[in-house]
N, C-alpha and C positions, 0 to 999 in steps of 0.2 A: 512329209512322206514322199518318197520318190515317185515320179509319174510312171505309169505303166501303160502298156498297150492293152486296150480292152476290146480289141476287135474279136477276140475269142473268149469272152468272159465266163461262160458257163459250160460246157460240153454236154455230152449226154449224161445224165443222171439226175425229179423227185416223183413219178407215178408208177414205173415198171415194177418196183419192189412190191406194190400192193396187188397188182393183178395176179401175179404168180401165187399169192397166198390164198386166193379164192375169195377175197373180200370184194363185195360189190363196189364199184367205183363209178363216180360220175366222170365222163370223158374229159380229159385235160390234154388236148392235143397240142401238139406242136412246137409251136416254136417257142449272165450273171457274173464276179470275181471280187477281190477284196482288199489299214493299220492294224496291227495285231492286238488281240486281247492279252496275249502273253507271248513268251518266246516261241517262235514258230517251230513246229516239229517238221520232220521231213514230209514232203508231199506224199499223199497216199497214192498208190498205184491206180491207174485208170480202172474204173469198174468194168467187169467183163460184160459182154453183151447180155441183155436180159434173156432169161430162159423162155422157151415157148409157153404161151399162156395155157394153163390147165385149170380145171375146176378142182378146187381143194375144199371139201366140206369142212365147215367149222367143227372143231372138236367140242364135246360137251364141256361145260364149265366145271372145273374141278373145285372141290371143297377143300378147305384147309385141313391138313392132317391133325393139327392141334389148334385149340382155341385159346387166345390170350386170356388171362384172368380178367374178369369183369371188374369195372371200377365205377366209382360214383360218377354220375353224369355231371359234366360241367356246363354252365350256361353257354350257349352257342353265339358266336358272332354271326348274325343272320339277317338276310332280307326276307320278309314274309313271302310264303309261296304265292304265286300269282293266282288270281281267280280263274276258274275254268274247270272243265271236266277232268277228273283224275285219270291217271294212267293213260295219257296220250303220248304218242311219240314226240320227241323233240330233238333239236340239234345243238351241239356245243362246238364252238370254234376255239381252237387253241393255236397259238403262233409261236415262232421261234424267239430268240433272245432280243430284248430291247437293251442294247448296249451302246450308250451314248458317248462316242468319241467326240473330241473337241470340234471336229469339223461339222458335226451335226448340230451342236448348239450354236455354232457360228452361223449356220444356215438358218436356224430358228430366230436368231437375232436379226438377220436380213429380212426374214418374213414378217417380223414384228415391227419393222420400221414404219413409222407414221401411224401405228395403231395404238400408241400410248402404252405399249407393253415392252418389257425387255426381251422376252422370248415368246415365240408362238410356234408350237410344233404342229398345229392343226393342218396347215398346208402340206407338211411332209407326210402326214398320215392319211390324207384325204383319199388317195387312190385306192385304199383298201376298205374304206368305209362301207361300200356296198356289200363286200364279202362279210365283214364283221356284222353288219346289220342284218344279214340274211339268217343269222343264227339266233336261237332263243336265248343263248347264254354265250358270252365271249370272255375268255381269260387270256391275259398277256403275261409274259415273264419279264419282270423288272429286275435286271441282273445287278444293278448298281444302286447304292444309297444316294439320296438326294441331299443337297445343301439347303441353306436358307435362300430365299428369293434373290437376295443381293450378292450371293456368293460368299467366299471365293469357290471356284469350281476347279476340278482337276481330272485328268484322264489317267491312262495307264502309267504306272502299275496300280495305283490306289485311286479309285474313282470317287468323285463327289460331283453329282450332275445337277442341272437346273430342275427344280421341282415342277416347272411348267409342263414337263412331259406328262404328268398325271392328269390334269384336267383335259389335255389333248386326247389321251387314251379314252377317257370317259366320253368326250365329245363324239368320237367316231363309233362308240357303241360298246366298249369293253365295260364289264361289270366288276372285274376284280383282277388282281395280279398275284402271281406267286413270287416270293421274295428271297427264298433260300438259294444262295449261290456261293461260288468261291469268292465273290466280292462283298458278301454281306457285312463283313467286319472292316472294310476298307476305311470307314470313318468312325470306327469304334461303336460302342453302344449308343453314343449320342447320335451317330448317323442313323442307327436303327430307329431310334425314337423320332427323329425328324422325318424319316421316310414314312413311318406309320402315321404320323400326324398329317403329312401331306396327302397320303392315300385317303385317309378319312375325309379331309377337307374337299377332295375331289369327288366324294360320293362313292368311292370304290371300297371293296373289301379286299383283304389280303390273307395269305397263309405263308408260313415259313419262318417268320421272325416274330419277336414279341418283346414287350417292355416289362413284363412281369411273369412270374410263374403261373399265376391264375390265368392270364391271357393266353399263355402257351398251351394250356389244357383245353381251351375253348374251340370246339370244331367250327370251321368256317363254312357256313351253309348259305346257298343261294336258292331262292324260290324260283322254280321253273316248271311251267305246265302243271301247276297245282301240287308239285312235290318238291322235296328238298334235295339239293345236290351238294355234296361236300367236296372241298378242295384241300389236299394235303401237299406240302412242299418240303423237299429235303435236298441237301448238298453233300458232296463227297468230302469237302474240307474248305478252308478259308485262306488259302495262299500263305500259310505260315502264321497267320494271326490265330491266337488262341481265345477261346471263350473266357471271359473274366471269371475269376474265382467267385463262386456263389451264384453265378448266372449262367448255368448250363442251358437254360431255356431261351437265351437271347436269339439263337439261330439254330435251325434244325440240321443236325448231322445225320447222314444215312445210318440207320440202325434198324435192321429188319424187325426184330421183336417190338421195338418202340413204334415203328410204322404200322405194324399190324394192330397193336393196341390202340393207336390213334384212329385207325379205320373202324375198329369195333366201337370206340366211343362215338364216332360220327354216326354209326348205325343206331346206337342207343339214343342219340339226340334227334333221330328222325330222318336221317339221310336214306333215300332209296337208291342213290347212285353215289359212289365214292371214286373220285379221280385222284391220282397221285402224280405230281410233277417231280421228276428226279433229275437233279443237276449233276451230271457225271459223264465220264468218257474221256477219250483222248482228243485234244484239240486238232482240228483239221484232218481227222481220220474218218473215213466214210463208213467204217464198220464198228459195231459196239465192242467194247473191251470186256474182259472177264467180269469185272465188277458189275457192269451194266447187265450182262446176261444173268448173273447170279441173283441180283436184286430184283430184276424184272420177273424172273421165274418164281422167286419166293413170294412176291406180292400177288402175282396172278393166280397162285395156288390157293389163295384165301378167298372164301366166299364173301368176304367183306369188301373186296376191291373189284371194281368193274373195268377200269381203264387206266393204263400207265403210259406216260409220255415223258420225253426227255429234252434236255438242253445242255449246252456247254461246248459241244464239239465245233460249233460254228459252221458246220457243213451238214447237209442232209444225210441222215442215216436211215436204215431200213424201217419199214412198217410191216408188221406181220402179226400172227397170232401166237401166243404162248399160253399153254394150258387152256386153249380154246378162247382166249380173250385178246382183244386188240392191244398191241403195244406199238408205240412210235418211239424208237430209240433216240432219235434226235431230229428236231425240226429246223435245224440250221439257224441262220440269223434272220430276224425280221427287220429291225432297224439298227444298223451298225455301219461303220465306215472302215471296214477292213479291206485289204487289197491282195490277199492270198487267194489262190484258186478256189472258186465256188463259195467264197464267204459273202458274196453279195446275193447269193441265191438262198431262198428259204421256202418253207412250206407252212401254210396255214391249213390245218386239218379241220374239216367240217365233219364232226362225228355224230352219226345218227343213232339215237338210243330209242329202242322200241320196247313196250311192256311185254312181258312174258305171261304165260298162263298161270305161273306161280306167283304173280303179283310183283315180280322184280323187273329189272330192265336189263337189256343186253344190247351191245353194239352190233347193229345189223349192217351198217355200211359206213364208209368214210370217203369223203371227197377231198383229195389232196390238192389244194390250190397253190400252184407255184407262184412265188413272189420274187421280186428283184429290187435291190436298192440301187438306184441310179448312181453313177460315178462322176457325173458332170453337174454343174450348177444349172438349175436348182436341184438339190438332193431330195429325192422323193422315193417313198416306199410304194411299189407298183404291183398291180396284178399282172403277172406274166402270161396269163392265158391270152391267146389271140382273140381279138374282138370279132364280132360277127361280120363286120365290114371294116375295110381299111387295113393298113399294113403296120405290123410291129417293127420296131428296130431289131437288128440282128441280136442285140444284147438280150432282149426279152424272149425272142424265139429260142435262143440258146439256154436261157434259164429254165424255160418251160420243159425243154427236152431233158435237161439235167435232173430236175426235180421229179419228172415223170419216171425216169428210169430208176432213180433212187428209191422211190416209193414202191416200185414193183419188184425189186430184187429180193429173192428169197434168202432168208438167213438160215444157213445150214444148221441143222440140229435144233431149230427153234421148236 
């Protein structure tokens, strides 16, 4: 990849989108850039200055105009609910894309030198461990299939990456991964099978891909604060690859009726909170496209869906409320090695869910943590918020400003 000047890696844009929506935010003051996942699209115009902060009361949660037909319950992939008093507030952390370009696994090989392992991604992720560990549940987005431990591995356009990323994610505190993406079929159904096996071996759960029709119908449930939280995952397409004949269940395509039916099944399996990860949008564009707006609006209109968030754009996109519910259109990149503007900036959202008088949960606040993927050796995923003492590099200050303004910008018509 050609070298680039990173003196101005991030500009203004991941917390200002949220403030204008009226969502309570933890302060993220102050003080990011990026090989491409796909062919670059024209750079997005600079974001306008954030609007003045105003208080916007949350709209009441809408109920779905129609209810999907009920179906037989499928056994759930689940971790048992944790012990403790029921119906207490809890926090879920969700992050941007984990997109392993070759430079990242080369760094993991350097970090593993002398440790008796081929790859070690733990040092790369360690900077975000306190943020991930502060949540009651943390979910990552594994955008690419993994290969066997000995390889071979490949990058763009068809990824097959080292499986060592999965135990590293577990090590820093993630409990699961969403796996439906435009790269789900890069290594065929064999790659899906290897990935699911590696996910399980790392002690993680997953949603978005499957090795059988039965598995595809099983809700993915996490035990949090004495209740069950469901994760669903869907993608807009597979970069021209087609699902094999007779295996439409191998990877989840965006289909609103099917998504609403899956949310209902998750409720029937005991979920009190349902989160949906949506892999869609235009790469490197800071605003959601028509498909994102339509899908997010349809999902949030359902009483069975509590929170919707997105991936794929590789830059931060707005966070706002639609139908009274929190949506994060795009969380940018978490771990990636891209060098287009703002692709080294990302957001890890700490979503606070609080029980309601009706015995359900609602998102009451979100803390958008700006992150930055360093562009010099050693490559590291970093918390871009300024520390209480000491000085950040200009790269981190710039990433924080960019993420802050992105999160606070109001989406017109949302």
